[in-house]
N, C-alpha and C positions, 0 to 999 in steps of 0.2 A: 373635856375640858366645858360645865355647864355657863354658858353668857344667855340667856333667857330664861324664866320663866312664867309662865302661864294660871291661872287659879280659875277655878269654880269662884265662886262663891259660897250658898247657900246651900248646907251639907256637908260645907267645903273649906273655907277661912272662915267663916263663920260658922258660931256656937249657937247654940239652938237661941238662947238669944238673941241671935242676928247682929252680936257685935266681932270686931275681930278683938280677940284677947291681949290682952300685954306682954304676954310668953311668943307669939306669933308675928308682931310690929316688933318687939326688939331682932328675932331671929332672922326676917326680911332686912330693917334696917344694915345689920352686923352682916350676913352676905352678899351687901354691896354686888348684887344679882341683879341686871334690867326688872323690874317685874311687871308682869300683865292683867288684871282682874279678865276677863274672859264668862258674860253672866248674866241669860235671858234679862235682867235690869235693865231700866233707865240710869242717862247719866243723872240721875236726880240720886236713884235708889244705891247712886253706886260715891255718889258725892262726899262723903264721910266716911266712908272706911282711906277710899286716895288721895284724902285730907291726913288722917290719922296714921297713913307710911309713906307720907312727904312722896304720891309717885308721881314723876314727872314724865314716863312715858307713857305712847300713848298705850290708848285700854278700850274693853270692844265689850259693847252693848250689843241688846235683844237679839242675841245669839249668832250675834256674827252680821247682823245686818247696819252694825255703826261700829267706825275707829275712831277715836275720837282723845285728844288730849286738853284738861281740865285746865281749863286758865283761869289768871284776873278777873278779865271780861266775861268769864260763860265754855263755855262746851267750844270746841273748835276743829270744824266737823273734817277725817283728814277722807274719810271714805264713808260711803251710803246706800244702801237699798232699804228707802224706804216700800211702806207697800204700794201693790196695786187697786188706784182708785177703788175701780169700778167689782176688782171681783171684792175690794171692801166693803161696798152699799151691795152687795148683791147676797155677802154674810152676814153681815147686820143685819138684814132684814132676812133670810131663815131662819137664828138664832132670836129673832125679838118676837118672829109667829111664831113658832112652834117648841119653845123655849123660850120663856116670860121672865119662866122663875131661876134662872142661870142670869148671877151676876154680870155684868155682864161691861167693863172698858174699852179704852186705849190707848196710849202716846202717841206725842210727841219730840222732839228734842226737849222741850224745858217743859211739859206739863203734861198731864195722867187727865185726861176726858170719860165720863159718867156722866149716862145720861137720869141716874139715880143713885141715892144712896141703900146702899141693901148692906146686909149681913156681909156679904162677900169681901164689901168696901169696905166698913169698919176691920174685918179682917186683918186687908191687909196694911189699910191707913198705920194702924198700930202695929205688926210687922215693921215696914219700911216709914212708921214717919212723918207719911208723905201727905198732902191732902189734896183731894181728885175735886177739878173743876166739874160743876155743874152746866152741860150744855147738853143741844140738840144736837145729835151725832149730825145732818144734815146741811147741818151747820160750818162744818167738818169739810167742805169739798171742793176747796185752795187748803187745806192743812199736810203738810205733810204727815203723815203719819207709818211708824215704824210698829208696835203689834195692838192687835186686838187680843184679850185676855178676857177668859172665861172660866169666874172660880163654883163650884159650888160643893157639897160639901154627902151628894148623895152618892155616892160611888154609881147604882144604877142607873142617875139621870146622866151620871157623865160617859158616858159609856155609851150610851141611846145618843148623846149631842156629840164625843167621838163620829160616833159612824154616822148620821149622816151626814158631820159632816166629809167626811172623806166621801163617802156615796158619792159627793156633789164634783170632787173630778177638779177641782181650779187647779189649773195643773200648772201657775205662777205661784204657788203659796205653798206653803208648811206646816202643815198641824201635827203637834208634839204636846203629846202630854208633860205636861212637872210638877212630878209627884201626884199625888190621890188626888190632890181635890185645883189643878189649876190646869187648863187645855188653855194653849195659847198660840197664835198664829201670826206666821210675819211673811215675809217675801222668799219666795224659795232661795233665793242666791244668799241669802241669812244663815254664813252655815260657817261655827266657833271655826270652823278647816281654812274657810276662804282667810278669817278675818286675822288668824295664824301664820296666815300663808303672805300676809297684807305682809304683816309682820319681819319674817320672814324673808321674804324680799329686799326693801327699805333695810334692814340691817344684812344681810348678803351672812343668812345664819344658811350652818347646813341643819341637818335633822336632829344628829348627837350633840350636837351644839344647843339645843333644846329639852327642855322638863317641864312636866303640868303634872298637876293636879287634880283628879276630879272625885266624883261618887255618883252620880244618875246618866243614865244613858243616851242624856242630848250631849253628856260630855267626851262621849266616845268618836268622838271624830275630830274634837281636839286631841284624846289618848292617844290613838292612834296615827298625826300622826308629827310627834315632840319622838324626844328618841330616847328620854325617860320618863315615861308613864308612869303616875306616883297615885296609888287608889286610894280610899277612903277606907275605913277600915266597919265604918258604918252604912259601907257602897252596899249594896245588892252582893249576892256571888255574881253572878250572869256577868256582871262589870267588874269587877273582881280578878278576875283571869287575864283581864287584858292590864294587868298591873307590872310591869315590872316587878315594882314594890310595891308590899302594903302596911299605911304609914297608922298610927294612931286616926279613933277617931275625931270628929268637928270638935265633941266635945272635952278633948284631950289635952289641944294643940296638937293637931298632926302636924301638919301646913310646919311649922314653924324640928317640930322633928324627923317628918321628913327631909328638909333642906342642909339640916345639923348634921345627919344619922346614914341618908343616903348623894348628898348632892354636895359634901365638903370632904370627904373622906377625902 
């Protein structure tokens, strides 16, 4: 019997317009199974989905770098793994000096920061509905940060950026592509699997009592740590092989179909 469901957001729970369909909302609520969003997104970018689904269980943001609950007074941190600020400063210096055309921003618990509004920031703002705060990154020295996000629509430039940052061999960060146009940096302790383990331990769950929905490479730590991994039809073939079941696509209410077809049998 499944006692907790975990779900990625982009490409999974959210459709191509970036919203949760009414069909998915209905299926999640009717299942009455505790539901946790597991996302690279910041809490502010997860807030609308949390409200639409009336979620009261712990949620996982920043790829596992933050476990929190949304309350009437804001986001209550249950566990977090912020970026090392020495590493942050080193990375920002390299990005700005070597890749000035790449859109660069970073996230705290309640804010999205950037030094300039550019094509990438406008693209992300339209996608998430959030507004970036203009600030000099040097002024964030005493701010707890969870993620650096880089956006470029030049795939060759993205590959060069990714390789250069990996070549720095900074041991306390995790550098991962998130789609063709995104590169995200979090603490190396920020892993979706660790977020799931936190909830598993707090609720005394065993592996076979947990299910998860995902579509991307950064979902593999989540999919391999639950008893029933369900992969979206829109996922790459190399990700689909990790699914016990393949559900419909994110634009065809795949989460709802998966719950009703595979978890409520």
